[in-house]
ZAMARGU-4260 file (C-alpha; in steps of 0.2 Angstrom, whole numbers, plus 5000, padded with zeros to 4 digits):
<rodrens>
0) 4883/4911/4914 | 4895/4897/4909 | 4913/4904/4907 | 4928/4896/4897 | 4941/4887/4906
5) 4954/4900/4901 | 4943/4914/4908 | 4951/4915/4925 | 4967/4920/4917 | 4958/4933/4907
10) 4952/4940/4924 | 4971/4941/4930 | 4975/4950/4914 | 4961/4962/4915 | 4965/4966/4934
15) 4984/4967/4930 | 4981/4983/4920 | 4970/4990/4934 | 4984/4986/4946 | 4997/4995/4935
20) 4986/5010/4935 | 4983/5009/4953 | 5001/5010/4958 | 5006/5021/4943 | 4994/5035/4948
25) 5000/5035/4966 | 5018/5032/4963 | 5022/5046/4951 | 5019/5060/4963 | 5034/5054/4973
30) 5045/5058/4959 | 5037/5074/4953 | 5039/5085/4969 | 5052/5096/4961 | 5042/5100/4946
35) 5026/5103/4956 | 5036/5114/4969 | 5039/5126/4955 | 5021/5130/4955 | 5016/5125/4973
40) 5029/5132/4985 | 5024/5122/5000 | 5029/5106/4992 | 5047/5112/4993 | 5048/5106/5011
45) 5051/5087/5013 | 5040/5088/5029 | 5025/5095/5020 | 5028/5083/5006 | 5028/5069/5018
50) 5011/5075/5025 | 5004/5074/5007 | 5011/5056/5005 | 5005/5051/5022 | 4987/5058/5020
55) 4984/5045/5006 | 4990/5031/5017 | 4980/5036/5033 | 4964/5037/5023 | 4968/5021/5013
60) 4971/5013/5030 | 4955/5019/5038 | 4945/5013/5023 | 4953/4996/5020 | 4943/4986/5033
65) 4927/4994/5027 | 4932/4991/5009 | 4936/4973/5013 | 4919/4970/5022 | 4910/4978/5007
70) 4920/4967/4995 | 4914/4951/5004 | 4895/4957/5002 | 4893/4966/4985 | 4897/4963/4967
75) 4916/4965/4966 | 4916/4969/4947 | 4906/4985/4950 | 4917/4989/4966 | 4933/4988/4955
80) 4925/4998/4941 | 4919/5011/4952 | 4935/5013/4962 | 4945/5014/4945 | 4934/5028/4939
85) 4936/5038/4955 | 4954/5037/4957 | 4957/5040/4939 | 4946/5056/4940 | 4956/5061/4955
90) 4972/5059/4945 | 4965/5070/4931 | 4960/5083/4944 | 4977/5084/4952 | 4983/5092/4935
95) 4972/5106/4940 | 4978/5109/4958 | 4986/5125/4962 | 4988/5125/4981 | 4995/5113/4994
100) 4977/5111/5001 | 4970/5105/4985 | 4984/5092/4982 | 4982/5086/5000 | 4963/5084/4998
105) 4964/5075/4981 | 4977/5063/4988 | 4966/5059/5002 | 4951/5055/4991 | 4963/5044/4981
110) 4966/5034/4996 | 4947/5031/4998 | 4945/5025/4980 | 4961/5015/4979 | 4957/5006/4996
115) 4942/4998/4987 | 4952/4989/4974 | 4964/4977/4982 | 4953/4967/4994 | 4940/4965/4980
120) 4953/4960/4966 | 4963/4948/4977 | 4947/4939/4984 | 4940/4938/4966 | 4956/4930/4959
125) 4956/4918/4974 | 4939/4912/4970 | 4944/4909/4952 | 4959/4899/4958 | 4955/4889/4973
130) 4971/4879/4974 | 4985/4873/4963 | 4990/4889/4954 | 4984/4902/4966 | 5001/4909/4971
135) 5006/4910/4952 | 4989/4919/4948 | 4991/4931/4963 | 5010/4934/4959 | 5006/4938/4941
140) 4993/4951/4947 | 5006/4959/4958 | 5018/4961/4944 | 5005/4974/4938 | 5008/4984/4954
145) 5027/4983/4951 | 5025/4989/4933 | 5014/5003/4939 | 5028/5008/4951 | 5041/5007/4938
150) 5031/5018/4925 | 5027/5030/4939 | 5045/5032/4942 | 5046/5041/4926 | 5034/5054/4932
155) 5048/5067/4933 | 5055/5063/4916 | 5037/5065/4908 | 5034/5081/4918 | 5050/5088/4910
160) 5045/5084/4893 | 5027/5090/4895 | 5022/5097/4911 | 5017/5089/4928 | 4999/5095/4924
165) 4998/5086/4908 | 5005/5070/4915 | 4991/5069/4928 | 4978/5073/4915 | 4983/5060/4902
170) 4985/5046/4915 | 4968/5050/4923 | 4960/5049/4906 | 4968/5032/4902 | 4961/5025/4918
175) 4943/5031/4915 | 4943/5024/4897 | 4950/5007/4903 | 4935/5006/4916 | 4924/5003/4900
180) 4934/4988/4896 | 4931/4981/4913 | 4912/4984/4911 | 4912/4973/4895 | 4923/4959/4900
185) 4925/4957/4919 | 4912/4945/4928 | 4909/4941/4946 | 4911/4924/4954 | 4901/4919/4969
190) 4894/4902/4974 | 4875/4901/4978 | 4879/4900/4997 | 4890/4916/4996 | 4878/4926/4986
195) 4867/4939/4995 | 4848/4935/4995 | 4839/4942/4980 | 4825/4949/4989 | 4824/4956/5007
200) 4817/4971/5016 | 4829/4985/5020 | 4828/4981/5039 | 4832/4963/5036 | 4846/4967/5025
205) 4853/4979/5038 | 4852/4967/5052 | 4859/4953/5042 | 4873/4964/5036 | 4878/4969/5054
210) 4877/4952/5060 | 4888/4946/5046 | 4901/4959/5049 | 4901/4955/5068 | 4903/4936/5064
215) 4917/4940/5052 | 4927/4951/5063 | 4924/4939/5078 | 4931/4924/5068 | 4946/4934/5062
220) 4951/4942/5078 | 4949/4926/5087 | 4961/4917/5075 | 4979/4917/5082 | 4986/4913/5064
225) 4977/4928/5057 | 4986/4939/5070 | 5002/4932/5065 | 4999/4935/5047 | 4993/4953/5052
230) 5010/4956/5060 | 5022/4950/5047 | 5011/4959/5033 | 5012/4975/5043 | 5030/4973/5047
235) 5034/4971/5028 | 5023/4986/5024 | 5035/4998/5033 | 5049/4996/5021 | 5037/4992/5007
240) 5029/5010/5008 | 5045/5018/5013 | 5054/5013/4997 | 5039/5018/4987 | 5038/5035/4995
245) 5056/5040/4999 | 5068/5029/4990 | 5070/5041/4976 | 5074/5055/4988 | 5086/5044/4998
250) 5096/5039/4982 | 5096/5057/4976 | 5103/5063/4992 | 5115/5049/4996 | 5122/5047/4978
255) 5122/5066/4974 | 5111/5064/4958 | 5096/5073/4952 | 5078/5066/4955 | 5076/5063/4936
260) 5090/5050/4937 | 5086/5044/4955 | 5068/5041/4952 | 5070/5028/4938 | 5085/5020/4947
265) 5074/5018/4963 | 5058/5012/4955 | 5065/5001/4941 | 5077/4991/4951 | 5064/4987/4964
270) 5050/4984/4952 | 5059/4973/4939 | 5067/4962/4953 | 5050/4961/4962 | 5043/4955/4945
275) 5056/4942/4945 | 5053/4938/4963 | 5034/4934/4960 | 5037/4925/4944 | 5049/4914/4954
280) 5040/4914/4970 | 5023/4910/4963 | 5027/4893/4955 | 5040/4889/4968 | 5027/4891/4982
285) 5013/4881/4972 | 5025/4867/4969 | 5032/4867/4986 | 5015/4867/4994 | 5011/4851/4984
290) 5024/4842/4995 | 5023/4852/5011 | 5007/4862/5016 | 5019/4875/5023 | 5027/4878/5006
295) 5020/4895/5004 | 5025/4900/5021 | 5043/4895/5018 | 5043/4904/5002 | 5037/4920/5010
300) 5049/4918/5024 | 5064/4917/5012 | 5058/4933/5004 | 5057/4943/5021 | 5075/4936/5025
305) 5082/4943/5008 | 5074/4960/5013 | 5084/4962/5029 | 5101/4964/5022 | 5094/4975/5008
310) 5087/4988/5020 | 5104/4989/5029 | 5112/4992/5011 | 5100/5005/5007 | 5103/5014/5023
315) 5122/5014/5024 | 5127/5012/5005 | 5135/5027/4997 | 5138/5020/4979 | 5128/5017/4964
320) 5133/4999/4965 | 5126/4997/4983 | 5110/5006/4978 | 5106/4995/4963 | 5111/4980/4973
325) 5100/4984/4988 | 5086/4988/4976 | 5087/4972/4967 | 5089/4961/4983 | 5074/4970/4991
330) 5063/4968/4976 | 5067/4949/4974 | 5062/4947/4993 | 5047/4958/4992 | 5041/4948/4976
335) 5043/4931/4985 | 5033/4938/5000 | 5020/4948/4990 | 5015/4933/4979 | 5010/4923/4994
340) 5000/4934/5006 | 4983/4930/4999 | 4987/4912/4996 | 4993/4910/5014 | 4978/4919/5020
345) 4967/4907/5011 | 4975/4893/5021 | 4968/4900/5037 | 4952/4911/5032 | 4937/4905/5021
350) 4932/4913/5005 | 4917/4922/5014 | 4929/4932/5025 | 4945/4935/5014 | 4940/4952/5008
355) 4937/4958/5027 | 4954/4950/5032 | 4964/4958/5018 | 4956/4974/5022 | 4961/4973/5040
360) 4979/4968/5034 | 4979/4983/5023 | 4973/4995/5037 | 4987/4989/5049 | 5000/4990/5035
365) 4995/5007/5029 | 4994/5015/5047 | 5011/5009/5051 | 5017/5014/5034 | 5010/5031/5036
370) 5019/5033/5052 | 5035/5028/5044 | 5033/5040/5030 | 5030/5054/5042 | 5045/5049/5052
375) 5056/5047/5037 | 5051/5065/5031 | 5057/5071/5048 | 5074/5061/5047 | 5076/5068/5029
380) 5076/5086/5035 | 5090/5081/5047 | 5100/5071/5034 | 5097/5055/5043 | 5085/5045/5032
385) 5097/5031/5029 | 5097/5027/5047 | 5078/5025/5047 | 5079/5012/5032 | 5092/5002/5042
390) 5081/5001/5058 | 5067/4993/5048 | 5077/4977/5046 | 5076/4972/5065 | 5057/4971/5064
395) 5058/4959/5049 | 5069/4947/5060 | 5055/4945/5072 | 5042/4943/5058 | 5051/4929/5050
400) 5053/4920/5067 | 5034/4921/5071 | 5030/4916/5053 | 5040/4900/5054 | 5035/4895/5072
405) 5016/4900/5074 | 5008/4897/5057 | 5003/4878/5056 | 4991/4876/5041 | 4981/4860/5038
410) 4974/4864/5021 | 4979/4874/5005 | 4961/4882/5004 | 4951/4884/5020 | 4932/4881/5016
415) 4917/4888/5026 | 4915/4870/5034 | 4934/4870/5039 | 4932/4887/5047 | 4917/4881/5057
420) 4925/4865/5062 | 4941/4874/5067 | 4931/4887/5078 | 4922/4872/5087 | 4938/4864/5090
425) 4945/4880/5098 | 4930/4882/5109 | 4931/4864/5114 | 4950/4866/5119 | 4946/4883/5128
</rodrens>
């Protein structure tokens, strides 16, 4: 099927809304603890609430490599549609939860379904934008995540106006209905060499699939650049997930304000500034990369560098000005970083393995983020959460140094032929 020249941007627009729903459905729980605790008493404990938030992340992390491998081998349109339907249904069912166990289980199921989305969506966008405007396209898609985060920050406000049950019900229904829009307008994009064989026996398909998985993992894990990307992605995931899950709680306690006020302050400042960050960072990286093949790496490093002082301000600030300033600085830095993760990955990993690569990155980021979420919950019980935020800054210093010294790309878009040539060169030098 021949598509219009503008269709790739329609793909970005369609997936932007899915990204918004993705983060909105997961984010609003972090601001609705007080409302839910009135009916589910176990959620009054920050430790128990931390376990609920971490459950999503552990399951999301375990499923991410699998979802990335799946995304490289199936029709990504139906993978995206299916995951949207499942997590929206889970959101709907959360409105019927009456016990801590039910919330815990549903949150874990949401982790499975949402894990399927990001590797499929980003690799699909990367296949539609193979070079010049990739950072911009990825960045625009990421603004959907930030917008979802910001809208999710109003969960406590909406719950006050309606109820926490009705809030989950309505947002779940919206997601299910939007899946029908994707069925009608979203299309897969694979080259003939990347498409799976049309006809093959079950045994041949299984053997081929296992061989492909082994080959993909071997190529990725034998790539020093991929390990470096994995490290700085995971390092940034710690404060990334910590701000999503605990920043409203931190601002509420350090500023002495209610969660109804703290939630929007925490989420809107980071979300809007992240939006600005990707809209600046995308074109900046694209233009810089035309003059210097490391342009996207430099842009990402600037973003990580901005996040370092912001985390210290979050941890030790005690005024509204400091809180907002820290949120804005963090968001700007995170936006510059986030707009360039997949584009940088594309410089070292071919299209055939990008879903698998991003799945592994997500797994590491989620595992370390889940640990940090649990750890911050324990610190919150002792009134020391701010110290935990400040400690994250030191890890980012190491990440920036590795990013600038180890990553040495030779192309903006690694092809399958480039990957094979690079592997042969590595074996020859071994």
